[in-house]
C-alpha positions in Angstrom: 43.1 258.2 67.0 44.2 259.9 70.0 45.8 256.7 71.6 48.1 256.5 68.8 48.8 260.2 68.4 49.9 260.1 72.0 51.8 256.9 71.6 53.6 258.0 68.6 54.9 261.1 70.6 56.1 259.0 73.4 58.0 256.7 71.0 59.7 259.2 69.5 60.9 260.9 72.3 63.9 258.6 73.1 66.3 259.9 70.5 69.3 261.7 71.9 71.5 262.8 68.6 71.1 266.0 67.4 71.5 265.4 63.3 71.8 268.7 61.3 68.8 267.6 59.1 65.8 265.3 60.0 63.1 263.8 57.8 59.6 265.2 58.0 57.7 263.6 55.2 59.8 261.0 53.1 58.4 258.3 51.1 60.0 258.3 47.6 62.6 260.3 45.6 60.1 263.0 44.8 58.0 263.2 48.1 60.7 263.9 50.3 60.7 267.0 52.7 63.1 267.4 55.2 63.7 269.9 58.5 67.0 271.8 57.4 69.1 273.3 60.1 67.5 271.2 62.5 69.7 272.2 65.5 68.1 275.3 65.2 64.3 276.3 65.8 62.2 275.2 62.8 61.0 278.7 62.1 64.5 279.8 61.0 64.4 278.6 57.5 61.9 276.7 55.2 61.8 273.1 55.0 63.9 271.5 52.3 63.8 269.1 49.3 66.5 266.4 49.8 68.6 268.4 47.4 68.6 271.3 50.0 66.3 273.5 47.8 63.5 275.3 49.8 60.1 273.6 50.0 57.1 276.2 50.7 55.4 274.7 53.7 54.5 276.6 56.8 52.7 276.1 59.9 51.7 279.0 62.5 49.8 279.2 65.7 47.7 282.4 67.2 46.4 283.0 70.6 43.3 285.2 70.4 43.1 286.2 74.0 47.0 287.3 74.0 47.0 288.8 70.5 49.9 286.7 69.6 51.1 284.9 66.4 53.8 282.1 66.6 55.6 280.7 63.5 56.0 277.0 63.9 57.5 275.8 61.0 59.1 277.5 57.8 59.0 281.5 57.4 55.5 282.4 57.3 56.2 285.6 59.5 58.2 286.9 56.6 54.7 287.8 55.3 53.7 289.4 58.4 54.3 293.2 59.4 56.5 293.5 62.4 54.0 295.8 64.3 50.2 295.5 63.6 47.7 296.7 65.9 45.9 293.3 66.3 48.7 291.0 67.0 52.2 290.5 67.3 54.7 288.2 66.1 56.6 286.5 68.5 58.2 283.1 69.1 57.1 280.0 71.1 59.5 278.2 73.5 60.9 275.2 71.0 61.2 272.0 73.0 63.2 270.2 70.3 62.8 267.4 67.7 62.8 263.6 68.5 62.6 260.8 66.1 62.3 257.1 65.6 62.6 255.1 62.5 58.9 256.2 61.2 58.2 259.4 63.0 59.6 263.0 63.6 57.8 265.2 66.3 58.4 268.7 66.7 57.3 270.2 70.0 56.7 273.8 71.4 55.4 275.5 74.4 53.1 278.5 73.7 52.3 281.0 76.3 48.8 282.1 77.2 47.4 285.5 78.2 47.3 284.6 82.1 49.0 282.1 84.3 47.2 279.1 83.4 50.4 277.6 82.0 51.4 277.1 78.3 49.8 274.9 75.6 51.9 272.2 74.5 51.8 271.8 70.6 53.4 269.0 68.7 53.9 268.4 65.0 54.0 264.8 64.5 55.2 263.8 61.0 54.5 260.1 60.3 56.2 258.4 57.2 55.0 254.7 58.0 57.7 251.8 57.5 55.2 248.9 57.4 57.3 245.5 56.9 54.3 243.4 57.2 52.2 245.4 54.6 53.7 246.2 51.2 50.4 247.8 50.2 50.9 250.3 52.6 54.4 250.8 52.3 53.7 251.6 48.7 51.3 254.5 49.3 53.2 257.8 48.3 52.0 259.3 51.1 52.5 260.6 55.0 50.6 261.9 57.7 51.1 265.2 59.8 49.3 265.2 63.3 49.1 268.5 65.1 48.1 267.9 68.9 47.4 270.6 71.3 47.3 270.2 75.1 46.4 273.2 77.6 43.8 275.3 79.2 43.3 278.1 76.5 42.1 278.5 72.8 45.1 277.9 70.1 44.3 278.3 66.2 46.5 276.7 63.8 47.3 277.4 60.2 49.3 275.4 57.6 50.0 276.1 54.0 52.2 274.7 51.2 53.0 275.8 47.8 53.7 274.6 44.1 57.2 273.6 44.9 55.8 270.4 45.7 55.2 269.8 42.2 57.8 271.4 40.3 61.5 272.2 40.6 61.0 275.4 38.2 59.6 278.3 40.0 58.6 279.6 36.5 56.4 276.7 35.8 52.6 277.4 35.9 50.5 275.3 38.2 46.6 274.6 38.6 44.7 273.7 41.4 41.1 272.6 42.7 39.7 271.8 46.2 38.0 268.4 46.1 35.3 267.8 48.6 33.6 264.3 48.1 30.1 263.6 49.2 29.7 261.7 52.6 27.3 259.1 52.9 25.1 259.2 55.8 25.9 256.7 58.4 29.6 256.5 57.2 31.7 256.4 60.5 34.9 257.4 58.9 35.5 261.4 59.0 34.6 263.5 55.9 37.8 264.9 54.5 38.5 267.5 51.6 41.6 268.0 49.6 43.6 270.4 47.9 44.9 269.0 44.5 47.8 270.8 43.1 49.8 270.1 39.6 51.7 271.6 36.8 49.3 273.1 34.2 51.2 271.4 31.5 52.9 268.3 33.0 55.9 266.7 31.6 55.8 263.0 32.0 58.7 261.1 33.2 60.8 264.2 33.6 62.9 266.3 36.1 64.0 269.5 37.0 66.7 269.7 39.6 65.8 266.1 40.6 62.1 267.4 41.2 59.5 265.4 39.3 57.7 267.5 36.8 54.6 265.0 36.6 52.1 264.3 39.3 49.6 265.6 41.4 49.8 266.7 45.1 46.8 265.7 47.3 46.9 267.7 50.6 44.0 266.6 52.8 42.4 267.4 56.0 39.1 267.1 57.9 35.9 268.6 56.1 34.9 270.8 58.8 38.4 272.8 58.5 38.6 276.5 57.4 40.3 276.4 53.8 41.5 279.0 51.4 44.0 279.5 48.5 45.5 282.7 47.1 48.5 284.9 47.4 50.5 283.6 50.2 50.8 287.0 52.4 47.4 287.6 52.0 46.4 284.5 53.4 48.8 284.6 56.2 48.1 288.1 57.3 44.3 287.2 57.3 44.9 284.2 59.7 47.1 286.3 62.0 44.2 289.1 62.4 41.5 286.8 62.3 42.5 283.3 63.5 40.8 281.5 60.7 40.4 281.4 56.9 37.6 282.5 54.6 36.8 279.2 52.8 37.6 281.0 49.6 39.5 279.8 46.2 41.6 281.8 44.2 40.8 280.6 40.6 43.8 282.3 38.9 46.5 279.8 38.0 49.8 281.3 37.4 53.4 280.3 38.4 54.8 278.9 41.4 56.0 282.1 42.6 53.7 284.8 40.6 51.9 286.3 43.7 52.9 283.0 45.3 49.7 280.9 45.5 49.4 278.7 48.7 47.0 276.1 49.8 46.0 276.6 53.6 43.8 274.9 56.2 43.1 276.5 59.7 41.9 275.0 62.9 40.6 276.3 66.3 41.5 274.4 69.2 38.8 274.9 71.9 41.1 274.3 74.9 39.4 276.8 77.5 37.0 276.9 79.8 38.9 276.5 83.0 37.1 274.8 86.1 36.2 277.6 88.3 36.9 275.7 91.4 40.2 274.0 90.4 41.5 276.3 88.4 43.0 275.0 84.8 41.7 271.7 83.5 43.9 270.7 80.5 42.4 269.4 77.3 43.8 267.7 74.4 42.6 268.0 70.7 44.3 267.1 67.6 44.0 267.5 63.6 45.3 265.3 61.1 46.5 266.1 57.6 47.9 263.7 55.0 50.3 264.5 51.8 50.2 262.4 48.7 52.0 262.7 45.7 50.0 260.7 43.0 52.0 259.8 39.8 51.1 257.3 37.0 53.2 256.0 35.6 56.0 256.3 38.1 58.4 255.0 35.6 59.6 253.4 32.2 61.4 250.2 32.4 62.9 248.1 29.7 61.1 245.0 30.7 61.3 241.7 29.0 58.1 242.7 27.1 60.1 246.0 26.0 59.9 249.5 27.2 57.0 249.8 29.4 55.0 252.3 31.4 55.0 251.1 34.8 52.0 251.8 36.8 52.4 252.4 40.9 51.8 249.2 42.9 48.6 251.0 44.6 46.6 250.9 41.5 46.1 247.1 41.9 44.1 247.7 44.7 42.1 251.0 44.3 40.1 252.3 41.3 41.3 255.9 41.7 43.5 258.5 43.4 40.4 259.5 45.2 39.6 256.1 46.7 43.3 255.5 47.9 43.3 259.0 49.3 40.3 258.3 51.6 41.4 255.0 52.4 45.0 256.4 53.5 43.3 259.0 55.4 41.2 256.6 57.5 43.9 254.1 57.9 46.0 256.1 60.2 45.5 253.9 63.4 46.7 250.8 61.6 49.6 252.4 59.8 50.6 254.2 63.2 50.5 250.8 64.8 52.5 249.1 62.3 55.1 251.6 62.1 55.0 251.6 66.2 55.9 247.9 66.0 58.5 248.3 63.5 60.1 251.3 65.3 60.0 249.3 68.6 61.7 246.5 67.0 64.5 248.7 65.6 64.8 250.5 68.8 65.1 247.4 71.0 67.6 245.4 68.6 69.8 248.2 68.0 70.1 249.2 71.5 71.1 245.5 72.5 73.3 245.2 69.4 75.1 249.0 70.2 74.0 251.7 72.1 71.4 254.5 72.6 73.7 256.4 69.5 73.0 253.1 67.4 69.7 253.1 68.1 69.5 256.8 66.8 71.6 256.3 63.9 69.5 253.3 62.4 66.2 255.3 63.2 67.6 258.5 61.4 68.5 256.0 58.6 65.4 253.8 57.9 63.2 256.6 56.2 65.8 257.9 54.1 66.4 254.1 52.7 62.9 254.0 51.3 62.7 257.6 50.6 64.9 256.6 47.4 62.3 253.7 46.1 59.1 253.7 44.3 56.8 250.3 44.4 55.3 249.1 41.1 54.3 245.7 39.7 51.3 243.7 40.9 50.7 242.2 44.2 51.7 238.9 43.0 55.0 240.0 41.6 55.8 243.7 43.3 58.8 245.5 41.9 60.9 247.9 43.9 62.7 250.6 41.7 65.4 252.6 43.3 67.2 256.0 42.4 70.8 256.5 43.2 69.9 260.0 44.8 72.2 262.8 44.7 75.6 261.2 43.3 74.4 260.8 39.9 70.8 259.7 39.6 71.4 256.2 37.9 68.3 254.0 37.8 68.7 250.6 39.8 72.3 250.8 40.6 73.6 247.7 41.8 76.5 248.9 43.9 74.0 251.4 45.4 71.5 248.4 46.7 74.4 246.4 48.0 75.5 249.0 50.6 71.6 249.5 51.5 70.9 245.7 51.7 71.4 245.1 55.3 68.2 247.3 55.8 66.2 245.1 53.7 67.7 241.9 55.0 66.6 243.0 58.6 63.4 244.8 57.7 61.6 242.5 55.0 64.0 240.4 52.9 61.4 240.2 50.2 61.9 244.0 49.4 65.3 243.2 48.5 64.0 240.6 46.2 61.6 243.2 44.8 64.9 245.5 43.9 66.8 242.7 42.4 63.8 241.6 40.3 64.2 244.2 37.5 67.8 243.8 37.0 67.6 239.8 36.7 64.5 240.3 34.2 66.2 242.8 32.0 69.4 240.8 31.7 67.8 237.5 31.4 65.6 239.1 28.3 68.8 239.6 26.6 69.1 243.4 26.2 72.2 243.9 27.9 75.5 242.7 26.0 78.3 242.2 28.3 78.8 239.0 30.2 79.4 240.7 33.5 76.3 242.2 35.6 75.4 245.7 34.6 75.9 248.7 36.8 72.3 250.3 36.7 69.2 249.8 34.4 69.3 253.5 33.2 71.5 256.5 33.2 68.7 258.8 35.3 65.7 257.9 37.0 62.8 257.4 36.3 64.0 255.9 32.9 65.2 252.5 33.1 65.9 252.3 29.5 68.8 250.1 29.8 72.3 249.9 28.3 72.1 248.1 24.7 75.3 249.5 24.0 76.8 247.9 27.1 78.5 251.3 28.0 77.2 251.6 31.5 79.7 252.8 34.2 82.4 250.1 34.2 82.8 248.1 37.4 82.7 244.7 36.4 84.0 242.8 39.4 82.3 245.1 41.9 78.7 244.2 40.2 79.2 240.7 39.6 80.3 240.4 43.4 77.7 242.3 44.5 74.7 240.2 42.7 76.1 237.0 43.9 76.4 238.0 47.4 73.1 239.6 47.4 71.5 236.5 45.8 72.9 234.1 48.3 72.0 236.3 51.1 68.4 236.6 50.1 68.1 232.9 49.7 69.4 232.3 53.0 67.6 234.8 55.0 64.3 234.1 53.4 64.6 230.4 54.2 66.6 230.1 57.3 68.7 232.6 58.6 66.7 235.2 60.0 63.7 236.5 61.8 63.2 239.8 59.9 61.2 242.6 61.4 58.1 242.0 59.5 57.5 238.9 61.3 56.7 241.0 64.6 55.2 244.0 62.9 51.4 243.3 62.9 48.8 245.9 63.7 47.2 244.3 66.8 43.7 244.5 67.7 43.1 247.9 66.3 43.4 246.8 62.6 40.2 246.6 60.7 39.2 245.3 57.1 39.9 247.6 54.5 36.7 248.8 52.9 36.4 250.2 49.3 39.4 248.2 47.9 39.5 245.9 45.0 39.1 242.3 45.5 42.4 241.1 47.0 44.8 238.5 45.6 46.3 235.9 47.1 49.1 238.0 48.3 47.3 240.3 50.6 44.9 239.7 53.3 41.5 241.8 54.1 43.6 244.2 56.4 46.2 244.8 53.7 48.7 242.6 55.3 51.1 240.4 53.4 50.3 236.7 53.4 53.2 234.6 54.5 52.8 232.0 51.8 54.8 229.8 49.7 54.8 231.7 46.9 55.4 235.0 48.6 57.5 235.1 51.8 59.1 231.8 50.4 59.7 229.4 53.1 61.7 226.5 52.7 64.5 225.1 50.4 62.2 224.7 47.4 61.3 228.1 47.2 64.9 229.0 47.4 65.7 226.8 44.8 63.0 228.0 42.3 64.1 231.5 42.9 67.7 231.0 42.2 67.2 228.6 39.5 65.1 230.8 37.2 68.2 233.2 37.1 70.9 230.2 37.1 72.4 231.2 33.7 73.0 234.8 35.0 74.7 233.8 38.3 77.0 231.1 36.7 77.9 233.9 33.6 78.9 236.4 36.1 80.9 233.8 38.3 82.8 232.8 35.4 83.8 236.4 34.8 84.8 236.4 38.6 87.1 233.4 38.1 88.8 235.2 35.2 89.1 238.7 36.5 88.5 239.0 40.3 91.9 237.3 41.8 94.0 240.0 40.1 91.5 242.8 39.1 92.7 244.9 36.4 92.7 248.6 36.4 88.9 249.4 36.8 86.4 251.3 39.4 85.0 249.8 42.4 81.9 251.4 44.0 84.1 254.0 45.5 84.3 255.6 42.2 85.0 259.0 43.5 88.5 257.7 44.4 89.2 256.8 41.0 90.3 254.0 38.9 93.0 251.3 40.5 94.5 248.1 39.6 94.9 245.3 42.2 92.4 246.6 44.6 92.5 244.2 47.5 89.0 245.1 48.9 87.5 244.3 45.4 89.5 241.2 44.9 87.9 240.1 48.1 84.5 241.0 47.0 85.0 238.9 43.9 86.1 235.9 45.7 83.5 235.7 48.3 81.3 235.9 45.0 82.8 232.7 43.8 82.3 231.0 47.1 78.6 232.3 47.1 78.2 230.9 43.8 79.3 227.0 44.9 76.5 227.5 47.5 73.9 228.7 44.8 75.0 225.9 42.7 74.5 223.3 45.5 70.9 224.7 46.3 69.8 224.4 42.9 71.4 220.8 42.8 74.3 221.5 40.6 76.8 219.5 42.7 79.5 219.6 40.0 79.5 223.5 39.6 79.3 223.5 43.3 82.4 221.7 43.9 84.3 223.3 40.9 83.7 227.1 42.2 84.1 225.9 46.0 87.7 224.6 45.0 88.7 227.9 43.0 87.3 230.2 45.6 89.5 228.4 48.0 92.6 228.6 45.9 91.8 232.4 45.3 91.4 233.1 49.0 94.7 231.7 49.7 96.4 233.4 47.1 94.5 236.7 48.2 96.5 236.3 51.5 99.7 236.4 49.9 99.0 239.6 47.8 96.9 241.6 50.0 98.6 241.6 53.5 101.6 243.6 54.5 104.7 241.9 55.1 104.4 242.2 58.9 100.6 241.0 58.8 99.3 244.1 60.4 96.9 245.2 57.7 95.5 244.5 54.6 97.0 246.9 51.7 94.9 249.2 49.4 96.2 247.4 46.4 98.6 244.2 46.1 101.6 246.4 44.9 101.1 249.6 46.8 103.2 249.1 49.5 103.3 251.4 52.6 99.4 251.6 52.0 96.2 250.2 53.9 92.6 250.0 53.2 89.3 249.3 55.1 88.1 245.8 53.7 84.3 246.5 54.7 83.8 243.3 51.8 84.9 241.0 54.9 81.2 241.6 56.0 79.9 239.6 53.3 82.0 236.4 54.4 80.4 236.6 57.7 77.0 237.5 56.7 76.9 234.5 54.3 77.8 232.1 57.0 81.3 231.4 55.4 82.8 231.7 59.0 81.3 229.3 60.6 83.6 226.2 61.5 81.1 223.7 63.2 78.1 222.4 61.0 76.6 220.4 63.7 76.7 223.3 66.2 75.2 225.7 63.5 72.1 223.0 63.2 71.7 222.3 66.7 71.5 226.1 67.7 68.2 226.1 65.6 69.3 227.8 62.4 66.8 225.7 60.6 64.1 226.2 63.4 63.0 222.3 63.7 63.9 221.5 60.1 65.8 218.3 59.0 66.9 219.9 55.9 70.6 220.6 55.7 71.7 224.3 56.2 72.1 226.4 53.4 75.1 228.6 53.1 78.7 228.2 53.7 79.3 225.1 55.8 79.1 222.5 53.4 82.3 220.6 52.7 84.4 223.2 54.8 85.1 222.6 58.3 87.2 225.8 58.8 86.1 229.6 58.2 86.6 230.7 54.5 88.8 233.6 55.6 91.1 232.8 58.5 90.4 234.3 61.9 93.7 236.2 61.8 92.4 238.4 59.1 89.7 239.8 61.1 91.7 240.2 64.1 94.4 242.0 62.3 91.8 244.4 60.6 89.8 244.9 64.0 93.5 246.1 65.7 94.3 248.1 62.5 91.1 250.2 62.6 91.4 250.9 66.1 94.7 252.2 65.6 93.8 254.4 62.6 90.5 255.8 63.9 89.9 259.4 63.8 87.8 261.9 65.7 84.9 261.2 63.3 85.4 257.9 62.2 87.5 255.3 60.2 89.0 256.5 56.8 88.5 254.7 53.9 91.7 253.9 53.1 95.2 255.7 53.3 94.8 258.0 50.1 92.4 260.7 52.0 90.9 261.3 55.6 87.4 260.8 54.2 85.2 257.9 54.8 82.0 256.5 53.9 79.6 255.6 56.9 78.1 252.5 55.1 81.3 251.1 54.9 82.3 252.0 58.5 79.2 249.7 59.9 80.2 247.1 57.4 83.7 247.0 58.7 82.7 247.6 62.4 80.3 244.7 62.5 82.9 242.3 62.1 85.6 243.8 64.6 85.9 243.3 68.3 83.3 244.7 70.6 86.1 247.4 71.6 86.8 248.6 68.3 83.3 248.2 67.1 82.3 250.6 70.1 85.2 253.0 69.2 84.0 253.2 65.6 80.1 253.7 66.7 81.2 256.5 69.1 83.1 258.2 66.6 80.2 258.3 64.0 77.8 259.6 66.7 79.9 262.6 67.5 80.1 263.3 64.0 76.5 262.9 63.6 76.2 265.5 66.6 78.9 267.7 65.2 79.3 267.5 61.4 79.0 270.9 59.5 77.2 269.1 56.8 73.6 270.8 56.1 71.7 268.0 53.9 69.9 264.9 54.7 72.4 262.6 56.1 75.5 262.2 54.0 77.5 258.9 53.5 80.7 260.5 52.5 82.4 262.9 54.7 85.8 264.0 56.2 86.8 262.3 59.5 88.6 265.2 60.6 88.3 269.2 60.6 84.3 270.1 60.7 83.4 266.5 59.7 82.1 268.3 56.2 81.6 267.2 52.8 85.1 266.6 51.1 84.3 268.4 48.1 82.0 265.9 47.0 78.2 266.2 47.7 76.4 263.0 48.6 73.2 263.5 50.4 69.9 261.6 51.1 71.5 258.2 49.5 69.7 255.0 50.5 73.2 253.7 51.0 72.7 254.6 54.8 71.0 251.2 54.6 74.3 250.0 55.6 73.8 251.4 59.1 71.6 248.0 59.7 74.9 245.9 59.2 75.0 245.1 62.9 71.3 244.1 62.9 71.5 242.0 59.5 74.5 240.1 60.8 73.2 239.2 64.3 70.0 237.5 62.3 72.2 235.9 59.9 72.9 231.9 60.4 70.4 231.6 63.3 72.6 233.8 65.2 75.6 231.7 64.5 77.4 234.3 62.5 78.1 236.8 65.4 78.9 233.7 67.6 81.5 232.6 65.1 83.2 236.1 65.8 83.4 235.9 69.5 87.2 235.0 69.2 87.8 238.8 68.5 87.0 239.5 72.2 89.0 236.8 73.8 92.4 238.9 73.7 93.3 242.4 74.0 93.8 244.5 70.8 97.4 244.6 69.7 99.4 248.0 69.9 100.2 249.3 66.8 102.6 251.9 65.5 100.9 252.8 62.4 103.7 254.9 60.8 106.2 252.2 61.5 103.9 249.6 60.2 103.8 251.4 56.9 107.2 251.8 56.5 108.0 248.2 57.4 106.1 247.3 54.3 108.2 249.5 51.8 111.5 247.6 51.4 114.4 249.6 49.7 113.6 247.9 46.2 110.4 246.2 45.9 110.9 244.0 42.4 107.8 243.9 40.1 105.6 240.7 41.1 105.3 239.1 38.0 102.4 237.4 38.2 100.3 240.4 39.2 
């Protein structure tokens, strides 16, 4: 295990950005612990839940020979007297925080009593992203490894409280210490587990976004000291003695009533210096796991009716105890899979953008999956998603859409698992409208649907989103990409899983996904089968777009905080691209007449769109057709390239290996069309405009405000020139380093001032999956999507006087355009 501990520490050492908040233990909407105020020392404040509320979680170290106690995480020192005859509270040297896609490391130097040099202590938090193992990704658990390297003895203490299982400090909690028997000859380590839960759970309910049901399992090696009781008593005892008493307070009580905490302590025996050569450094470590076990995870209005949905892991393990033991012993394999994925992300992001881009996507990855819960069965997994912070909606289509580049890059199957409950629910006839629904339920974890059809009104938005994602998924799973999961195996260290149930045809004996025809769908037949099952919906939604997308009436788009607006340029573009996507879907399914029909309509509409949407001097796209002197970021242009609609030479596309040796016709964007769907000049125009209107911290969303959304910035930047893209990326990196926001990475912020919240507080939302737009586009269309945009770098950007360009679009008298 030591190899993986040191390797993970080295891997996460490359990050250079300094975000305000970094992830610690982030697995789902309810197991979500972060380091707030991450630019300061970790003992300055308590760790936080994604909402910003404190979570009781602390780590301390003591050096017996020096009589010193060092807080490392949280504020356990608040429980210790300032002056004590047996010890002094002091602070270590904090080396800093580093992170990659799965790991965050906090590193400290602790001085000793003599001149042997400090002990280096690292707290390594691993929430592994494992694209090749959906089973492992579905486990609601994470790791903390504490590593100490040096020449003198150090004791480590860690505790947590009931805030992990309730958002209401007035609720009563219960607890126990579970110590399973360990069979003689079993090579795996013996463990023990604190189990903490509400005394009276409230199934499928929240309090301030915290789950009010479920049991926290906090595990460590069986040979550690343990104790539970009043926080101040335990911390003071450890500070005095350097250990705990293996004692259990059995008086159940409220979360903050004589605050009960659940603690472990470990002594690292690093001393015994070599008398001839002086200090001889030793390294030791201890591993903890944190799991929040909930069953059911959600309720879902499925085709068979309202159903309590079990977590996916229950298909493999007979009990939570079995799962906890497996997860604890699986560290080496999980760490190896996480390393391979993080390596892939780091390499690809660096080559695509810069070190800054590498850090931004690494910071974003756990946040995306931290909004999800896996359910279903091994043969038919489902991935549920919470619209974190903005309103808590369940399976919001226009939240999945900005996140979907992450899934296309990481594992396109998971995008399918996200879309599946939306398709099943609407195919079952439970949604009455003829356009796509906005979400599956007003608030997670209850997907009770909208039988009255009164969900948030974004009809063009959601129809376009579903069609674009449907075709993107079909393309990526068959031809376009080599997703990260293709490379993410566990190498030589993987071992067969012991104690799990009999495997289905979906997973091998190592818990890795099988690449089979029915699972990782490969080939046009699998694409046809998946799309054909929901063809009625694709066709229905496209019919709505044909009627409503060219000239959208007054409605919301995904940026609903900006308000209702008619004739939205960017929204219309999404709808038109959605119609074009349907022409390709129809072709895949063998509906040639439909394909021809929708292709012709989309071509007519995109020509009309150019007439309506672009300023008179052709320097920029307007915010709305009839809003003269305005401008907007047309981030939906990204979809035109991603779906291969901008590729003009079909033979070149095939020759570049898009089908990797297949003789099948390429799918997506080239049939019956030799030229790009959206003309080159639109891309060039917007690329130049973005450069001209860029602010200190990024590209504003439109001319109404100086705020922006980072997901759309990356969508937009992905289809600009290298110069503009570099400028936008650099401004976002500056924002990450300087923003005054104090919550997990927001996607909505001011591009000037302090880069703070614009009066709307979005945080920890999965839409940061849009930061993977560069990576998703580079894998699309066999690499040809990016090749088709090289014209953007062939000439220097135009010099634009923004004020003059906007004024030029406002004639003295603008007649009403009758056909609008």
